[in-house]
A tleap script that builds the chain and sets N, CA, C and O, in Angstrom:
source leaprc.protein.ff14SB
mol = sequence {
  NMET ARG LYS ALA LEU LEU PHE ASN PRO GLU
  ASN ASP LEU ALA LEU ALA ASP GLY ARG ALA
  CYS TYR THR PRO PRO PRO ALA ALA VAL ALA
  LEU ALA ARG ALA GLY ALA LEU LEU PRO MET
  TRP TRP GLY ASP PRO GLY ASP VAL VAL MET
  ALA SER ASP ALA ASP CYS HIE GLY THR GLU
  SER LEU GLY ARG ASP PHE GLY LEU LYS SER
  VAL VAL GLY SER ALA GLY ASP PHE ALA ALA
  VAL ASP GLY CYS GLU PRO TRP GLY TRP SER
  HIE ALA ALA LEU ARG ARG LEU ALA MET ALA
  GLY VAL ARG SER GLU VAL LEU PRO SER ALA
  ALA SER MET ASP ASP ILE ARG ARG ILE SER
  HIE ARG SER VAL SER VAL SER LEU LEU THR
  ARG LEU GLY PHE GLN MET THR ARG CYS CARG
}
set mol.1.N position { 5.243 -17.573 17.140 }
set mol.1.CA position { 5.040 -16.122 16.931 }
set mol.1.C position { 5.933 -15.948 15.412 }
set mol.1.O position { 7.148 -16.142 15.455 }
set mol.2.N position { 5.392 -15.644 14.323 }
set mol.2.CA position { 5.906 -15.702 13.199 }
set mol.2.C position { 6.259 -14.241 12.937 }
set mol.2.O position { 5.375 -13.393 13.059 }
set mol.3.N position { 7.823 -13.804 12.492 }
set mol.3.CA position { 8.077 -12.520 12.547 }
set mol.3.C position { 8.584 -12.286 11.059 }
set mol.3.O position { 9.015 -13.147 10.291 }
set mol.4.N position { 8.411 -10.693 10.788 }
set mol.4.CA position { 9.055 -10.314 9.437 }
set mol.4.C position { 10.297 -9.894 9.922 }
set mol.4.O position { 10.375 -9.341 11.019 }
set mol.5.N position { 11.506 -10.145 9.056 }
set mol.5.CA position { 12.672 -9.709 9.378 }
set mol.5.C position { 13.183 -8.761 8.331 }
set mol.5.O position { 12.906 -9.034 7.163 }
set mol.6.N position { 13.814 -7.802 8.559 }
set mol.6.CA position { 14.397 -7.001 7.663 }
set mol.6.C position { 15.737 -6.174 7.908 }
set mol.6.O position { 15.736 -5.208 8.671 }
set mol.7.N position { 16.833 -6.574 7.258 }
set mol.7.CA position { 18.107 -5.913 7.358 }
set mol.7.C position { 18.129 -4.511 6.529 }
set mol.7.O position { 18.109 -4.524 5.298 }
set mol.8.N position { 18.172 -3.309 7.273 }
set mol.8.CA position { 17.798 -2.163 6.751 }
set mol.8.C position { 19.081 -1.258 7.243 }
set mol.8.O position { 18.810 -0.359 8.039 }
set mol.9.N position { 20.445 -1.410 6.844 }
set mol.9.CA position { 21.525 -0.861 7.465 }
set mol.9.C position { 21.349 1.014 7.128 }
set mol.9.O position { 21.834 1.920 7.805 }
set mol.10.N position { 20.584 1.124 5.998 }
set mol.10.CA position { 20.360 2.623 6.067 }
set mol.10.C position { 19.467 3.331 6.970 }
set mol.10.O position { 19.190 4.512 6.762 }
set mol.11.N position { 18.992 2.674 7.976 }
set mol.11.CA position { 17.793 3.219 8.742 }
set mol.11.C position { 18.338 4.434 9.467 }
set mol.11.O position { 17.482 5.276 9.741 }
set mol.12.N position { 19.642 4.714 9.855 }
set mol.12.CA position { 20.110 5.752 10.723 }
set mol.12.C position { 19.797 7.130 9.513 }
set mol.12.O position { 19.318 8.220 9.825 }
set mol.13.N position { 20.145 6.779 8.354 }
set mol.13.CA position { 19.866 7.827 7.184 }
set mol.13.C position { 18.391 8.088 7.109 }
set mol.13.O position { 18.069 9.262 6.927 }
set mol.14.N position { 17.525 7.269 7.208 }
set mol.14.CA position { 16.304 7.135 7.278 }
set mol.14.C position { 15.591 7.775 8.114 }
set mol.14.O position { 14.457 8.191 7.877 }
set mol.15.N position { 16.228 7.911 9.213 }
set mol.15.CA position { 15.720 8.562 10.657 }
set mol.15.C position { 16.038 9.848 10.385 }
set mol.15.O position { 15.111 10.641 10.553 }
set mol.16.N position { 17.069 10.296 10.015 }
set mol.16.CA position { 17.398 11.725 9.889 }
set mol.16.C position { 16.654 12.427 8.903 }
set mol.16.O position { 16.299 13.596 9.052 }
set mol.17.N position { 16.349 11.566 7.646 }
set mol.17.CA position { 15.568 12.256 6.727 }
set mol.17.C position { 14.213 12.543 7.199 }
set mol.17.O position { 13.736 13.676 7.155 }
set mol.18.N position { 13.508 11.379 7.712 }
set mol.18.CA position { 12.166 11.450 8.470 }
set mol.18.C position { 11.255 11.108 7.684 }
set mol.18.O position { 10.243 10.657 8.221 }
set mol.19.N position { 11.278 11.195 6.204 }
set mol.19.CA position { 10.126 10.659 5.325 }
set mol.19.C position { 9.865 9.271 5.298 }
set mol.19.O position { 10.718 8.458 5.654 }
set mol.20.N position { 8.672 8.926 4.874 }
set mol.20.CA position { 8.435 7.501 4.650 }
set mol.20.C position { 9.079 7.174 3.200 }
set mol.20.O position { 9.571 6.094 2.874 }
set mol.21.N position { 8.984 8.220 2.478 }
set mol.21.CA position { 9.399 7.642 0.955 }
set mol.21.C position { 10.723 7.861 0.801 }
set mol.21.O position { 11.044 8.270 -0.315 }
set mol.22.N position { 11.820 7.668 1.810 }
set mol.22.CA position { 13.353 8.038 1.850 }
set mol.22.C position { 13.970 7.220 0.694 }
set mol.22.O position { 13.588 6.071 0.472 }
set mol.23.N position { 14.962 7.846 -0.063 }
set mol.23.CA position { 15.661 7.059 -0.891 }
set mol.23.C position { 17.111 7.091 -0.467 }
set mol.23.O position { 17.746 8.141 -0.565 }
set mol.24.N position { 17.650 6.005 -0.008 }
set mol.24.CA position { 19.156 6.071 0.075 }
set mol.24.C position { 19.890 6.180 -0.657 }
set mol.24.O position { 19.635 5.937 -1.837 }
set mol.25.N position { 21.283 6.655 -0.182 }
set mol.25.CA position { 22.174 6.636 -1.440 }
set mol.25.C position { 22.858 5.501 -2.074 }
set mol.25.O position { 22.787 4.420 -1.489 }
set mol.26.N position { 23.478 5.573 -3.126 }
set mol.26.CA position { 23.932 4.098 -3.611 }
set mol.26.C position { 24.650 3.203 -2.775 }
set mol.26.O position { 24.347 2.010 -2.734 }
set mol.27.N position { 25.603 3.698 -2.085 }
set mol.27.CA position { 26.337 3.219 -1.130 }
set mol.27.C position { 25.735 2.312 -0.056 }
set mol.27.O position { 26.085 1.166 0.228 }
set mol.28.N position { 24.750 3.058 0.491 }
set mol.28.CA position { 23.548 2.421 1.417 }
set mol.28.C position { 22.829 1.285 0.867 }
set mol.28.O position { 22.703 0.234 1.494 }
set mol.29.N position { 22.375 1.471 -0.243 }
set mol.29.CA position { 21.557 0.541 -0.899 }
set mol.29.C position { 22.532 -0.692 -1.163 }
set mol.29.O position { 22.131 -1.783 -0.758 }
set mol.30.N position { 23.535 -0.646 -1.678 }
set mol.30.CA position { 24.684 -1.921 -2.194 }
set mol.30.C position { 24.918 -2.589 -0.584 }
set mol.30.O position { 24.892 -3.819 -0.538 }
set mol.31.N position { 25.086 -2.036 0.390 }
set mol.31.CA position { 25.368 -2.428 1.804 }
set mol.31.C position { 24.100 -3.255 2.130 }
set mol.31.O position { 24.168 -4.397 2.583 }
set mol.32.N position { 22.832 -2.549 1.848 }
set mol.32.CA position { 21.403 -3.363 2.175 }
set mol.32.C position { 21.394 -4.683 1.270 }
set mol.32.O position { 21.258 -5.772 1.827 }
set mol.33.N position { 21.537 -4.598 -0.119 }
set mol.33.CA position { 21.487 -5.598 -0.718 }
set mol.33.C position { 22.572 -6.698 -0.420 }
set mol.33.O position { 22.234 -7.881 -0.418 }
set mol.34.N position { 23.685 -6.379 -0.204 }
set mol.34.CA position { 24.635 -7.307 0.203 }
set mol.34.C position { 24.400 -8.110 1.577 }
set mol.34.O position { 24.777 -9.275 1.708 }
set mol.35.N position { 23.844 -7.496 2.437 }
set mol.35.CA position { 23.398 -8.192 3.674 }
set mol.35.C position { 21.913 -8.722 3.759 }
set mol.35.O position { 21.451 -9.167 4.809 }
set mol.36.N position { 21.312 -8.657 2.773 }
set mol.36.CA position { 19.768 -8.754 2.793 }
set mol.36.C position { 19.221 -10.102 3.287 }
set mol.36.O position { 18.061 -10.250 3.670 }
set mol.37.N position { 20.223 -11.152 3.246 }
set mol.37.CA position { 19.975 -12.520 3.906 }
set mol.37.C position { 20.350 -12.777 5.102 }
set mol.37.O position { 20.089 -13.857 5.633 }
set mol.38.N position { 21.169 -11.605 5.833 }
set mol.38.CA position { 21.718 -11.952 7.135 }
set mol.38.C position { 20.476 -12.303 8.331 }
set mol.38.O position { 20.576 -13.078 9.282 }
set mol.39.N position { 19.479 -11.593 7.998 }
set mol.39.CA position { 18.262 -12.182 9.165 }
set mol.39.C position { 18.114 -13.651 9.159 }
set mol.39.O position { 17.839 -14.262 10.192 }
set mol.40.N position { 18.309 -14.297 7.893 }
set mol.40.CA position { 18.218 -15.627 8.129 }
set mol.40.C position { 19.017 -16.355 9.124 }
set mol.40.O position { 18.619 -17.469 9.464 }
set mol.41.N position { 20.126 -15.857 9.653 }
set mol.41.CA position { 20.886 -16.393 10.645 }
set mol.41.C position { 20.440 -16.266 12.160 }
set mol.41.O position { 20.710 -17.073 13.049 }
set mol.42.N position { 19.701 -15.089 12.286 }
set mol.42.CA position { 18.989 -15.107 13.864 }
set mol.42.C position { 17.474 -15.530 13.549 }
set mol.42.O position { 16.779 -15.744 14.543 }
set mol.43.N position { 17.011 -15.644 12.576 }
set mol.43.CA position { 15.503 -15.983 12.342 }
set mol.43.C position { 15.213 -17.128 12.924 }
set mol.43.O position { 16.036 -18.039 13.021 }
set mol.44.N position { 13.756 -17.204 13.460 }
set mol.44.CA position { 13.374 -18.552 14.241 }
set mol.44.C position { 12.543 -19.437 13.260 }
set mol.44.O position { 12.006 -18.908 12.287 }
set mol.45.N position { 12.465 -20.335 13.420 }
set mol.45.CA position { 11.536 -21.348 12.314 }
set mol.45.C position { 10.094 -20.453 12.150 }
set mol.45.O position { 9.411 -20.060 13.095 }
set mol.46.N position { 9.825 -20.245 10.779 }
set mol.46.CA position { 8.474 -19.641 10.430 }
set mol.46.C position { 8.792 -18.120 10.058 }
set mol.46.O position { 8.036 -17.509 9.303 }
set mol.47.N position { 10.023 -17.475 10.652 }
set mol.47.CA position { 10.177 -16.054 10.196 }
set mol.47.C position { 10.325 -15.968 8.853 }
set mol.47.O position { 10.795 -16.841 8.125 }
set mol.48.N position { 9.844 -14.710 8.476 }
set mol.48.CA position { 9.955 -14.478 7.002 }
set mol.48.C position { 11.057 -13.304 6.786 }
set mol.48.O position { 10.972 -12.251 7.416 }
set mol.49.N position { 11.872 -13.501 6.056 }
set mol.49.CA position { 13.061 -12.433 5.573 }
set mol.49.C position { 12.732 -11.609 4.440 }
set mol.49.O position { 12.604 -12.243 3.393 }
set mol.50.N position { 12.559 -10.349 4.370 }
set mol.50.CA position { 12.265 -9.476 3.459 }
set mol.50.C position { 13.638 -9.089 2.470 }
set mol.50.O position { 14.665 -8.531 2.856 }
set mol.51.N position { 13.381 -9.474 1.346 }
set mol.51.CA position { 14.502 -9.477 0.542 }
set mol.51.C position { 14.087 -9.647 -1.183 }
set mol.51.O position { 13.363 -10.508 -1.683 }
set mol.52.N position { 14.713 -8.671 -1.776 }
set mol.52.CA position { 14.268 -8.638 -3.252 }
set mol.52.C position { 14.514 -10.007 -3.824 }
set mol.52.O position { 15.153 -10.864 -3.214 }
set mol.53.N position { 13.929 -10.205 -5.148 }
set mol.53.CA position { 14.295 -11.296 -5.640 }
set mol.53.C position { 15.814 -11.472 -6.220 }
set mol.53.O position { 16.406 -12.550 -6.267 }
set mol.54.N position { 16.295 -10.313 -6.620 }
set mol.54.CA position { 17.846 -10.450 -7.076 }
set mol.54.C position { 18.569 -10.711 -5.886 }
set mol.54.O position { 19.763 -10.925 -6.094 }
set mol.55.N position { 18.195 -10.760 -4.653 }
set mol.55.CA position { 19.155 -11.163 -3.538 }
set mol.55.C position { 18.816 -12.404 -3.008 }
set mol.55.O position { 19.438 -12.788 -2.017 }
set mol.56.N position { 17.820 -13.198 -3.557 }
set mol.56.CA position { 17.467 -14.380 -3.187 }
set mol.56.C position { 17.940 -15.952 -3.737 }
set mol.56.O position { 17.650 -17.090 -3.369 }
set mol.57.N position { 18.766 -15.425 -4.746 }
set mol.57.CA position { 19.500 -16.542 -5.423 }
set mol.57.C position { 20.162 -17.803 -4.589 }
set mol.57.O position { 21.250 -17.459 -4.126 }
set mol.58.N position { 19.866 -18.970 -4.313 }
set mol.58.CA position { 20.446 -19.869 -3.588 }
set mol.58.C position { 20.097 -19.895 -2.261 }
set mol.58.O position { 20.817 -20.519 -1.482 }
set mol.59.N position { 18.927 -19.216 -1.793 }
set mol.59.CA position { 18.392 -19.462 -0.220 }
set mol.59.C position { 17.790 -20.568 0.130 }
set mol.59.O position { 17.419 -20.713 1.295 }
set mol.60.N position { 17.628 -21.356 -0.644 }
set mol.60.CA position { 17.170 -22.760 -0.207 }
set mol.60.C position { 18.243 -23.737 0.529 }
set mol.60.O position { 18.219 -24.279 1.634 }
set mol.61.N position { 19.344 -23.744 -0.699 }
set mol.61.CA position { 20.508 -24.348 -0.255 }
set mol.61.C position { 21.305 -23.684 0.902 }
set mol.61.O position { 21.915 -24.371 1.721 }
set mol.62.N position { 21.281 -22.316 0.947 }
set mol.62.CA position { 21.811 -21.781 2.192 }
set mol.62.C position { 21.071 -22.263 3.351 }
set mol.62.O position { 21.614 -22.909 4.248 }
set mol.63.N position { 19.937 -21.981 3.342 }
set mol.63.CA position { 19.081 -22.769 4.623 }
set mol.63.C position { 19.566 -24.139 5.009 }
set mol.63.O position { 19.937 -24.413 6.150 }
set mol.64.N position { 19.545 -25.055 3.923 }
set mol.64.CA position { 19.797 -26.505 3.987 }
set mol.64.C position { 21.181 -26.755 4.526 }
set mol.64.O position { 21.482 -27.651 5.315 }
set mol.65.N position { 22.009 -25.825 3.989 }
set mol.65.CA position { 23.790 -26.101 4.243 }
set mol.65.C position { 24.031 -25.716 5.790 }
set mol.65.O position { 24.836 -26.229 6.568 }
set mol.66.N position { 23.019 -24.568 6.046 }
set mol.66.CA position { 23.650 -24.068 7.346 }
set mol.66.C position { 22.760 -24.311 8.425 }
set mol.66.O position { 23.020 -23.934 9.568 }
set mol.67.N position { 21.535 -25.031 8.065 }
set mol.67.CA position { 20.571 -25.294 9.035 }
set mol.67.C position { 19.804 -24.123 9.581 }
set mol.67.O position { 19.606 -24.050 10.794 }
set mol.68.N position { 19.330 -23.141 8.698 }
set mol.68.CA position { 18.870 -21.950 8.846 }
set mol.68.C position { 17.339 -22.162 8.621 }
set mol.68.O position { 16.896 -22.780 7.653 }
set mol.69.N position { 16.534 -21.575 9.638 }
set mol.69.CA position { 15.080 -21.952 10.005 }
set mol.69.C position { 14.260 -20.953 9.229 }
set mol.69.O position { 13.247 -21.370 8.666 }
set mol.70.N position { 14.603 -19.621 9.132 }
set mol.70.CA position { 13.802 -18.782 8.494 }
set mol.70.C position { 13.914 -18.665 7.141 }
set mol.70.O position { 14.999 -18.957 6.640 }
set mol.71.N position { 12.956 -18.272 6.397 }
set mol.71.CA position { 12.670 -18.127 4.763 }
set mol.71.C position { 12.829 -16.892 4.397 }
set mol.71.O position { 12.849 -15.947 5.184 }
set mol.72.N position { 12.982 -16.790 2.891 }
set mol.72.CA position { 12.626 -15.369 2.361 }
set mol.72.C position { 11.241 -15.789 2.007 }
set mol.72.O position { 10.718 -16.831 1.613 }
set mol.73.N position { 10.759 -14.314 2.361 }
set mol.73.CA position { 9.393 -14.046 1.866 }
set mol.73.C position { 9.060 -13.908 0.639 }
set mol.73.O position { 9.921 -13.414 -0.089 }
set mol.74.N position { 7.732 -14.290 0.021 }
set mol.74.CA position { 7.392 -14.064 -1.070 }
set mol.74.C position { 5.779 -13.521 -1.113 }
set mol.74.O position { 5.112 -13.580 -0.080 }
set mol.75.N position { 5.280 -13.066 -2.188 }
set mol.75.CA position { 4.020 -12.308 -1.933 }
set mol.75.C position { 3.033 -13.104 -1.190 }
set mol.75.O position { 2.939 -14.295 -1.485 }
set mol.76.N position { 2.329 -12.647 -0.325 }
set mol.76.CA position { 1.391 -13.088 0.537 }
set mol.76.C position { 2.005 -13.677 2.189 }
set mol.76.O position { 1.290 -13.816 3.181 }
set mol.77.N position { 3.280 -13.911 2.125 }
set mol.77.CA position { 3.877 -14.211 3.370 }
set mol.77.C position { 3.824 -13.191 4.464 }
set mol.77.O position { 3.624 -13.461 5.649 }
set mol.78.N position { 4.008 -12.078 4.002 }
set mol.78.CA position { 4.254 -11.020 5.205 }
set mol.78.C position { 2.747 -10.628 5.657 }
set mol.78.O position { 2.676 -9.716 6.480 }
set mol.79.N position { 1.598 -11.182 5.236 }
set mol.79.CA position { 0.259 -11.006 5.894 }
set mol.79.C position { 0.034 -11.843 6.980 }
set mol.79.O position { -0.823 -11.647 7.842 }
set mol.80.N position { 0.862 -12.842 6.932 }
set mol.80.CA position { 0.776 -13.893 7.995 }
set mol.80.C position { 1.490 -13.668 9.073 }
set mol.80.O position { 1.411 -14.542 9.936 }
set mol.81.N position { 2.384 -12.468 9.362 }
set mol.81.CA position { 3.498 -12.509 10.438 }
set mol.81.C position { 2.434 -11.956 11.425 }
set mol.81.O position { 1.313 -11.497 11.206 }
set mol.82.N position { 3.296 -12.184 12.862 }
set mol.82.CA position { 2.565 -11.693 13.995 }
set mol.82.C position { 3.444 -10.404 14.478 }
set mol.82.O position { 2.935 -9.599 15.258 }
set mol.83.N position { 4.462 -10.269 14.110 }
set mol.83.CA position { 5.537 -9.360 14.585 }
set mol.83.C position { 6.519 -9.029 13.441 }
set mol.83.O position { 6.741 -9.586 12.367 }
set mol.84.N position { 7.073 -7.845 14.084 }
set mol.84.CA position { 8.285 -7.234 12.810 }
set mol.84.C position { 9.524 -7.025 13.619 }
set mol.84.O position { 9.375 -6.366 14.648 }
set mol.85.N position { 10.747 -7.478 13.332 }
set mol.85.CA position { 12.032 -7.056 13.664 }
set mol.85.C position { 13.049 -6.470 12.320 }
set mol.85.O position { 13.852 -7.114 11.645 }
set mol.86.N position { 12.755 -5.338 12.253 }
set mol.86.CA position { 13.740 -4.692 11.251 }
set mol.86.C position { 14.879 -4.229 11.836 }
set mol.86.O position { 14.718 -3.868 13.002 }
set mol.87.N position { 16.140 -4.110 11.330 }
set mol.87.CA position { 17.315 -3.913 11.965 }
set mol.87.C position { 17.150 -2.279 12.630 }
set mol.87.O position { 17.896 -1.846 13.508 }
set mol.88.N position { 16.216 -1.636 12.119 }
set mol.88.CA position { 16.132 -0.154 12.660 }
set mol.88.C position { 14.845 0.246 12.338 }
set mol.88.O position { 14.401 -0.093 11.241 }
set mol.89.N position { 14.044 1.022 13.228 }
set mol.89.CA position { 12.671 1.316 13.040 }
set mol.89.C position { 12.923 2.818 12.102 }
set mol.89.O position { 13.962 3.459 12.258 }
set mol.90.N position { 12.144 3.143 11.402 }
set mol.90.CA position { 11.933 4.649 10.890 }
set mol.90.C position { 10.862 4.601 10.005 }
set mol.90.O position { 10.709 3.488 9.501 }
set mol.91.N position { 9.952 5.588 9.604 }
set mol.91.CA position { 8.876 5.657 8.872 }
set mol.91.C position { 8.954 5.148 7.474 }
set mol.91.O position { 7.946 4.773 6.876 }
set mol.92.N position { 10.419 5.128 6.833 }
set mol.92.CA position { 10.852 4.426 5.870 }
set mol.92.C position { 10.616 2.813 6.155 }
set mol.92.O position { 10.019 2.174 5.289 }
set mol.93.N position { 10.995 2.259 7.146 }
set mol.93.CA position { 11.060 0.908 7.419 }
set mol.93.C position { 9.400 0.701 7.560 }
set mol.93.O position { 8.949 -0.334 7.071 }
set mol.94.N position { 8.663 1.440 8.070 }
set mol.94.CA position { 7.473 1.272 8.573 }
set mol.94.C position { 6.706 0.932 7.000 }
set mol.94.O position { 6.161 -0.135 6.715 }
set mol.95.N position { 6.831 2.109 6.118 }
set mol.95.CA position { 6.314 1.804 4.807 }
set mol.95.C position { 6.675 0.661 4.145 }
set mol.95.O position { 5.812 0.045 3.519 }
set mol.96.N position { 8.074 0.184 4.188 }
set mol.96.CA position { 8.480 -0.866 3.392 }
set mol.96.C position { 7.707 -2.193 3.851 }
set mol.96.O position { 7.307 -2.961 2.976 }
set mol.97.N position { 7.524 -2.432 4.982 }
set mol.97.CA position { 6.810 -3.334 5.975 }
set mol.97.C position { 5.241 -3.407 5.521 }
set mol.97.O position { 4.569 -4.426 5.365 }
set mol.98.N position { 4.844 -2.053 5.354 }
set mol.98.CA position { 3.379 -1.991 5.076 }
set mol.98.C position { 2.861 -2.245 3.574 }
set mol.98.O position { 1.739 -2.605 3.219 }
set mol.99.N position { 3.995 -1.955 2.794 }
set mol.99.CA position { 3.918 -2.301 1.429 }
set mol.99.C position { 4.179 -3.717 0.936 }
set mol.99.O position { 3.754 -4.272 -0.077 }
set mol.100.N position { 4.991 -4.172 1.911 }
set mol.100.CA position { 5.200 -5.983 1.601 }
set mol.100.C position { 3.819 -6.706 2.066 }
set mol.100.O position { 3.668 -7.887 1.754 }
set mol.101.N position { 2.871 -6.077 2.756 }
set mol.101.CA position { 1.700 -6.889 3.222 }
set mol.101.C position { 1.410 -7.082 4.489 }
set mol.101.O position { 0.390 -7.664 4.858 }
set mol.102.N position { 2.730 -6.368 5.647 }
set mol.102.CA position { 2.420 -6.685 6.927 }
set mol.102.C position { 1.192 -5.753 7.230 }
set mol.102.O position { 0.980 -4.613 6.816 }
set mol.103.N position { 0.398 -6.588 8.110 }
set mol.103.CA position { -0.979 -6.128 8.603 }
set mol.103.C position { -0.568 -4.821 9.560 }
set mol.103.O position { 0.473 -4.708 10.207 }
set mol.104.N position { -1.559 -3.958 9.484 }
set mol.104.CA position { -1.480 -2.517 10.098 }
set mol.104.C position { -1.470 -2.801 11.629 }
set mol.104.O position { -0.589 -2.210 12.253 }
set mol.105.N position { -2.293 -3.598 12.325 }
set mol.105.CA position { -2.218 -4.024 13.546 }
set mol.105.C position { -0.835 -4.567 14.189 }
set mol.105.O position { -0.536 -4.468 15.379 }
set mol.106.N position { -0.024 -5.177 13.139 }
set mol.106.CA position { 1.126 -5.671 13.689 }
set mol.106.C position { 2.253 -4.542 13.713 }
set mol.106.O position { 3.251 -4.666 14.423 }
set mol.107.N position { 2.059 -3.551 12.981 }
set mol.107.CA position { 3.136 -2.336 13.150 }
set mol.107.C position { 2.892 -1.378 14.129 }
set mol.107.O position { 1.837 -1.140 14.717 }
set mol.108.N position { 3.853 -0.920 14.226 }
set mol.108.CA position { 3.894 0.505 15.264 }
set mol.108.C position { 3.281 1.499 14.409 }
set mol.108.O position { 3.204 1.469 13.181 }
set mol.109.N position { 2.802 2.491 15.302 }
set mol.109.CA position { 1.896 3.686 14.694 }
set mol.109.C position { 3.113 4.551 14.124 }
set mol.109.O position { 4.305 4.257 14.207 }
set mol.110.N position { 2.563 5.664 13.538 }
set mol.110.CA position { 3.484 6.693 12.922 }
set mol.110.C position { 3.912 7.435 13.911 }
set mol.110.O position { 5.055 7.891 13.889 }
set mol.111.N position { 3.025 7.677 14.971 }
set mol.111.CA position { 3.277 8.522 16.008 }
set mol.111.C position { 4.553 7.901 17.099 }
set mol.111.O position { 5.307 8.512 17.855 }
set mol.112.N position { 4.432 6.629 16.844 }
set mol.112.CA position { 5.662 5.674 17.417 }
set mol.112.C position { 7.036 5.863 16.681 }
set mol.112.O position { 8.102 5.637 17.253 }
set mol.113.N position { 6.959 6.238 15.542 }
set mol.113.CA position { 8.315 6.250 14.746 }
set mol.113.C position { 8.417 7.812 14.697 }
set mol.113.O position { 9.537 8.207 14.376 }
set mol.114.N position { 7.593 8.672 14.918 }
set mol.114.CA position { 7.777 10.176 15.377 }
set mol.114.C position { 8.865 10.110 16.744 }
set mol.114.O position { 9.951 10.688 16.782 }
set mol.115.N position { 8.331 9.333 17.744 }
set mol.115.CA position { 8.803 9.130 19.069 }
set mol.115.C position { 10.459 8.495 18.950 }
set mol.115.O position { 11.426 8.797 19.648 }
set mol.116.N position { 10.391 7.669 17.984 }
set mol.116.CA position { 11.721 6.887 17.678 }
set mol.116.C position { 12.726 7.836 17.070 }
set mol.116.O position { 13.919 7.806 17.371 }
set mol.117.N position { 12.213 8.659 16.225 }
set mol.117.CA position { 13.038 9.629 15.549 }
set mol.117.C position { 13.728 10.796 16.407 }
set mol.117.O position { 14.903 11.161 16.388 }
set mol.118.N position { 12.604 11.291 17.197 }
set mol.118.CA position { 13.117 12.044 18.479 }
set mol.118.C position { 13.931 11.618 19.276 }
set mol.118.O position { 15.007 12.207 19.376 }
set mol.119.N position { 13.674 10.559 20.014 }
set mol.119.CA position { 14.860 10.196 20.756 }
set mol.119.C position { 16.041 9.464 20.243 }
set mol.119.O position { 16.752 8.849 21.037 }
set mol.120.N position { 16.280 9.481 19.091 }
set mol.120.CA position { 17.193 8.988 18.402 }
set mol.120.C position { 18.127 9.925 17.867 }
set mol.120.O position { 19.182 9.587 17.329 }
set mol.121.N position { 17.645 11.404 18.051 }
set mol.121.CA position { 18.703 12.467 17.827 }
set mol.121.C position { 19.701 12.482 18.798 }
set mol.121.O position { 19.554 12.202 19.988 }
set mol.122.N position { 20.951 12.899 18.107 }
set mol.122.CA position { 22.163 13.049 19.013 }
set mol.122.C position { 21.912 14.220 20.243 }
set mol.122.O position { 22.549 14.220 21.297 }
set mol.123.N position { 21.170 14.919 19.994 }
set mol.123.CA position { 20.989 15.971 20.990 }
set mol.123.C position { 20.369 15.417 22.270 }
set mol.123.O position { 20.599 16.008 23.325 }
set mol.124.N position { 19.420 14.073 22.256 }
set mol.124.CA position { 19.278 13.428 23.433 }
set mol.124.C position { 20.234 12.831 24.040 }
set mol.124.O position { 20.316 12.784 25.267 }
set mol.125.N position { 21.229 12.204 23.076 }
set mol.125.CA position { 22.562 11.589 23.758 }
set mol.125.C position { 23.255 12.567 24.600 }
set mol.125.O position { 23.717 12.315 25.713 }
set mol.126.N position { 23.299 13.730 23.984 }
set mol.126.CA position { 24.320 14.742 24.728 }
set mol.126.C position { 23.664 15.213 25.915 }
set mol.126.O position { 24.374 15.582 26.851 }
set mol.127.N position { 22.341 15.260 26.024 }
set mol.127.CA position { 21.678 15.778 27.169 }
set mol.127.C position { 21.612 14.839 28.358 }
set mol.127.O position { 21.687 15.232 29.522 }
set mol.128.N position { 21.436 13.290 27.911 }
set mol.128.CA position { 21.582 12.290 28.579 }
set mol.128.C position { 22.983 12.173 29.339 }
set mol.128.O position { 23.041 12.004 30.557 }
set mol.129.N position { 24.161 12.281 28.474 }
set mol.129.CA position { 25.520 12.022 28.954 }
set mol.129.C position { 25.877 13.307 29.977 }
set mol.129.O position { 26.619 13.199 30.954 }
set mol.130.N position { 25.400 14.186 29.681 }
set mol.130.CA position { 25.548 15.552 30.576 }
set mol.130.C position { 24.755 15.355 31.832 }
set mol.130.O position { 25.325 15.630 32.888 }
set mol.131.N position { 23.462 14.896 31.870 }
set mol.131.CA position { 23.083 14.450 33.157 }
set mol.131.C position { 23.674 13.481 33.963 }
set mol.131.O position { 23.595 13.486 35.191 }
set mol.132.N position { 24.403 12.455 33.142 }
set mol.132.CA position { 25.052 11.337 33.754 }
set mol.132.C position { 26.532 11.823 34.342 }
set mol.132.O position { 27.295 11.096 34.979 }
set mol.133.N position { 26.771 13.250 33.978 }
set mol.133.CA position { 28.016 13.531 34.636 }
set mol.133.C position { 29.380 13.678 33.515 }
set mol.133.O position { 30.431 14.225 33.849 }
set mol.134.N position { 29.171 13.162 32.320 }
set mol.134.CA position { 30.012 13.244 31.236 }
set mol.134.C position { 30.340 14.657 30.847 }
set mol.134.O position { 29.367 15.322 30.491 }
set mol.135.N position { 31.586 15.291 30.840 }
set mol.135.CA position { 31.754 16.319 30.193 }
set mol.135.C position { 31.962 16.342 28.657 }
set mol.135.O position { 32.849 15.664 28.138 }
set mol.136.N position { 31.193 17.073 27.994 }
set mol.136.CA position { 31.185 17.325 26.596 }
set mol.136.C position { 32.376 18.348 26.015 }
set mol.136.O position { 32.402 19.532 26.348 }
set mol.137.N position { 33.298 17.793 25.167 }
set mol.137.CA position { 34.253 18.520 24.620 }
set mol.137.C position { 34.259 18.491 23.190 }
set mol.137.O position { 33.946 17.514 22.510 }
set mol.138.N position { 34.684 19.766 22.705 }
set mol.138.CA position { 34.722 19.456 21.239 }
set mol.138.C position { 36.163 19.223 20.795 }
set mol.138.O position { 37.180 19.422 21.459 }
set mol.139.N position { 36.051 18.733 19.468 }
set mol.139.CA position { 37.331 18.100 18.951 }
set mol.139.C position { 37.752 19.569 18.306 }
set mol.139.O position { 36.977 20.459 17.958 }
set mol.140.N position { 39.431 19.568 18.235 }
set mol.140.CA position { 39.738 20.661 17.460 }
set mol.140.C position { 40.699 20.339 16.374 }
set mol.140.O position { 41.069 21.218 15.596 }
savepdb mol mol.pdb
quit
């Protein structure tokens, strides 16, 4: 199974925003660019890493020197994947993968993204922890 891999550390911000056309702040963009090639380390042979051309300098030697099996994708590579593993799912991540050419049948639905956004909200964590018997206290 060939997967599309995406390092998107801005995903929590995108989840909070909720829109597919989310634009992260400059610090989040810088973090994403700095780590864009990290998925090469956990990717399997044939997996395709999504990174901008500016982030791809030296990826061939990086893969060769460290024995990495995944590759940085280029035009057309994402249409051939059978699955996706972004760092996190949101409407923005879904849009990025679709715009890169990942087929719709490989991607989760917009309704699934709504569900992920809903269960990722901190109110769900508070409710769950309360049900498990944890006492919520406020910081002063």
